[in-house]
ROLUM-434553 format. One record per residue (C-alpha): x, y, z; residue in one letter. Coordinates in steps of 0.02 Angstrom, whole numbers, plus 50000, padded with zeros to 5 digits. Last residue first. Layout:
BEGIN
XYZA/...
END
This chain:
BEGIN
527525841753238D/526305826653230G/526675810853322Y/524965809453412M/523865814053261D/524635798353179L/523645786853284N/524495769753244L/523435755253267T/523495749953094D/525315748553102L/525135733553224L/523935725053109E/525125726852959S/526655721253048A/525805705853130D/524805705253286F/524905688553388S/526145694353526Y/524815692253666D/523835706653579S/524155717253724K/525995714853702K/525965719853523W/524985735853573E/526265740053698E/527685736953574L/526695748253459L/526805763153577D/528585761453608R/528995760853422M/527875776453396A/528955786453525F/530555779853440R/529845785753272I/529485803753334K/531035812253272K/530925803153104R/529075810253081P/527825796753077V/527085795652894G/526585777552878R/528205775052780E/529135780952939G/528355766153046I/528935754152916L/530665760452913L/530905761453104G/530425742553123N/528835731653143V/528635713953174P/529545711253344F/530325694453326K/529495680153438P/530225676453611V/530495659253629E/529565652453790W/530275636853872E/531305646254009K/529775657654028I/528715642854066G/529785635354195K/530075651054285L/528135655054282L/527965638354383D/529335641254493M/528735659154553H/529735659654711G/529985678554712C/531785677054702Y/531775663954574K/530605673454468L/531705689154494L/533275678754435E/532295671754279T/531885689354219T/533615696254249Y/534415682154160L/533225681554016L/533605700053985A/535475696453994I/535375681753876D/534345692253754K/535585706753759N/534645721553808K/533695732753683K/532715742153820E/531075738753739G/531515723053638I/532445712353764F/532065720553927L/530155724753893D/530055708353811V/530615698853964L/529475709054078H/527965705853961D/528415686953961K/528315686654152A/526545695154154E/525955683254015K/526475668654119L/525075672654247T/525065677254435T/526375690654455F/526265700354608Q/528035695754672A/528535703654502V/528015720554565A/528865720654723D/530495713254655R/530605726854511H/531825740154590Q/532805728254702V/532995714954567I/533555727454434H/534775736054552L/535725720354589L/535805714554400L/536435731654351E/537795731254488Q/538265713054428E/538335716454251R/539455731654291K/540655721554399S/540875722354582C/541805735554677K/541435730254850I/541215745954938R/540535757354802V/539255743954754I/538685741354933L/538345759754947K/537445759854780V/536305745754836C/535945754155000E/535285769154900E/534275758154780V/533265752154935S/532925738955057S/534555727055045L/534565710055123G/533675700154988S/534705708854857A/536195697754912L/535275683154855L/534895689154686T/536735695754669M/537485678354706H/536485671354554H/535305658254606L/535455638754575D/537065639054697G/535915644454843P/534925627854815T/533175628054730L/531805614854769G/530475627654794A/530465625754969K/532345628854984Q/531975644854886C/530775651454990R/531805646655139E/533285657955073Y/532165671955027V/531335672055194A/532935670855288K/533735685455199V/531905695155227N/532205693255418A/534005696955411C/533595714655332N/535225724155333F/534885739755433T/536635743455474E/536905742755292P/538015730355200M/539655736555120G/540975725355189V/541345734755362H/539485736655394I/539145718155381G/540415711655492V/539655717155657G/539425699755731C/537475700455709E/537725704655528A/538945690955494M/537785677855571K/536365683855453V/537485682355305L/538015665255377L/536155660255394E/535795665155214G/537275656555142G/537055640255242F/537985630755108N/538805641354983G/538065655054868T/538225669654988I/539935664455061I/540625662154890K/540085680754843Q/540765687254995L/542555679354984E/542895687054810V/542005703754852W/543045707955007I/544635705954898R/543975718354775E/543345729654904G/545095730854975S/545415726755154I/545825740055282R/544035742755328D/544025723455377L/545195728155517G/543605735555607D/542855718055628V/544195713355755N/543265711055915A/541845704055841R/542855691255754I/543785686355918S/542145684256002D/541485673255861L/542935662855871I/542735661156064H/540925655256049P/541345641655933C/540175641455784H/538745626955769N/537505638255679D/537025631055504P/537565613355551E/538575601055437K/540145612555432A/541395611055287I/540935622155137R/539855635355237G/541155635755373Y/542485638455233F/541615653755181R/541395660955360F/543065658055410Y/543785665655239R/542725681255288L/543635683455454I/545315678555369R/545175695155261L/545815702555433Y/547595695855393D/548805694855531E/547605701255654K/546365686455618I/547765673455654R/548225682355821T/546395683255881D/546075665455829A/547365657955937D/548125642955864G/547785638855690V/545905644455671F/544375633455679T/543145624555572V/542455608355634H/541685595955504R/542215581955636Q/543135573055486E/543935589655443L/544355593755625H/545285577155633Q/546225580355470S/546725598255527G/547325591055698Q/548635606355696F/550295597555639Y/549605586755489D/550865579155366Y/550005568355244I/551035555055154T/550515549854983G/552315547754906D/551995565154833L/552025571855009G/550465581455065L/550435595155183F/549115601355303M/548685618855366A/547115622855266N/546055611455384I/546835619855533T/546295637355476L/547415652255436D/549155647155395R/550715654255489R/550875638455594N/550975626955437A/552545637055387D/553295634255548L/552935616555548E/553805613955393W/555445620155449N/556595624555304K/556395643055327T/556085659555226F/555695675755301S/554105685355270V/553555703555281E/551695701755289A/550165711055196H/548365714855255R/548315715555446G/549835723555469D/550985708255480T/552855707055527V/554095692655527L/552925680955448D/553775662455430I/554135655055258R/554225638055165L/554745642754991T/553245643154868T/553035633554701C/551645638654582E/551475625754435F/550915630954274N/550445616954150E/550655613753971E/551935598654013D/553045611454136L/552865630254152R/553645637454317V/552925648854445T/554035653954574V/553315660754748T/554405665454894G/553415681554945H/554735692454862K/554775680254712E/552935682554677G/553305696354540G/554135683654436M/552475679254352N/553135665954238L/554685653354225M/555175643554070R/556075626654100L/557885621754040G/558305611354181E/559705622454230E/558625637654232T/557305628154335F/558745624854462M/559465642054465A/557705649454485K/557185637054619M/558745641254722E/558455659554714E/556575656154756P/557275646754905T/557065627754912A/556245619755058T/554655618654955T/552825621154957A/551635617854808F/549955623354761D/548895611954659L/547345616854565D/546185603954498Q/545845595554665P/545095577854653V/543735576454792K/543555563654928G/543485575955069L/545245570055113L/545885575354942M/544875592654964D/545905596455121R/547585591655036V/547175603854882A/546695617755003G/548405619955082G/550015612655026A/550705599354894V/552525594054949R/554265596654882L/555865593354961E/557455599054894Y/559025589154849G/559305593954667H/558665577054606S/557195578154722T/556525595654662F/556625588654475I/555825572254511D/554495581554606A/554135592054449L/554215577654332K/552905568054433R/551805583354433V/551825585954249G/551435567254221P/549965569054332R/550115563354508L/548625570954577V/547085561054526G/548105544754549S/548535549554733M/546815542954798Q/547015526354699D/548735524054756E/548105525254944G/548435540155051L/549485539255205K/549295546655375M/550495556355494I/550055566355641H/551315577655721L/551125580355892E/551555598455929R/552925610555943I/552375627355898L/551815636956049N/551775653555992R/552595668256099Q/554105668855989L/553025672855836L/552125687355933P/553815694655981K/554465697355800S/556025688355737V/557715691355817V/558905705455821P/559775698855938I/560255681055943L/559555664656022V/557965666956084R/556955650656116C/555375644656047L/554355632656156R/554095613556173G/552485604256173A/553235588856115L/553885585456296T/555505589656354A/557275580756386A/558565593756427M/560055597056310M/561395607556405T/562455619156306M/564005628256389M/564925639556263L/566455644656349A/567495658956413T/566345673156456G/565025660856520T/563795662056376Y/562345650056410Y/561235641456282I/559715631256329K/558895619156200V/557305612256234M/557045595356172A/555905583956056C/555685594155898T/556805608955927P/556245626155861A/557765637255880I/557625655055820I/558715665155716F/558675682755637A/560205690955546K/560215678855387G/560115661555354R/558765649855425R/558945631255420G/558035628155575I/559095616755697L/560755617755593L/560645636055559R/560405639855743A/561845629655793L/563035636855659R/562605654455723R/562855649655900A/564525642255856G/564995659955776G/564375668455921I/565515658356032V/567015658855918N/566765677855914R/566755679256101R/568555671656102P/568565655056210M/
END
């Protein structure tokens, strides 16, 4: 048999088994191992019975990257069915129409990732991500034929096409495998094998698919781990982390969401994290911050910050080497005793607990690229927490609020946020209640009135500051006339 016929036969076999078109082929049989022999004149194929724990086999050169070939993929597929009541929250009219479109064109469509996890936790997911056997080109042709508008075409190279249907945007992503990863980005290749796509995901609880008939497809015991509240990576933790170092932070975030105990981590996962923390230096501050703020305000936020510091994560995400773990624990415990959950506090309030100085705040801000409002809140708490900790009266809290709102002319809501977050940080729950109920009175004087008393224009702002202090001393009882009578004009002479 001519060599080209043998190679052609091998190509057709590979396409049949995995649906992959191009230069790289792999065979991923479900219940058998395939061995291919080229004898020079014939193609001899023997099918050998094997367990479900099979392995990938090399068919042609060039092939996909070595790490992919080394993974054991063939696992026991666990299938379960959700009831109609559980599916009712997902099967919105737009979703039904989308599913019908894919089915009518001969493609499979399933809900992927976090939405499946949330449904198993009894939640109704708001955002649905879809996975499909259709390639981007096939989806574009299909949606064009159906007269649907597509958005954000930049996701095509990663396999994602966004379509507008019934006033909703639906992201549909082709099943894929990672050919090459650098710890941040991946070069992907499309496939029709659902297990291979599941294998490239980070955590087992995020690697499940949901058919729109209610069938859940679980290749890596994600449903079992979810029931056990166990957070672990798909396959080898070290491999998964090296594919995208942000997965270190995603692990801690989902631990806070899923786990029932604050410190029940698998030792081998923490070892893999410690071995790969340097990789976080490659991740942008914006991506770091998205994950970090969710960790801080989630369950066990204080414990997880401490654990991250112990694993060496902190210094790579902007936290100082001297991150104050003891104070983090103290602030979280103080809030817990006061009946506050981490979600009741701003994430910057909680993060401030581990920082000892303005200098440490600035270094963190530079690394995580947080918003200006977040920066100012963090700095305000670190600068004023020691003084506010000494407050014993509501009058002191009122004065702090007035200094911000009237003295520094901050927006009223911002001034109230700064004041209330400081009171939460210090555990002053009685003062917090009082300050929320207090309406700041209108400051009775203005620059025009001060000028009419003979204060030079250049000195009006200084007089305004002094009158504000007098107003505070009067417990906000002085009217304009009483305040202006306190002016000492000799202090403002030229």
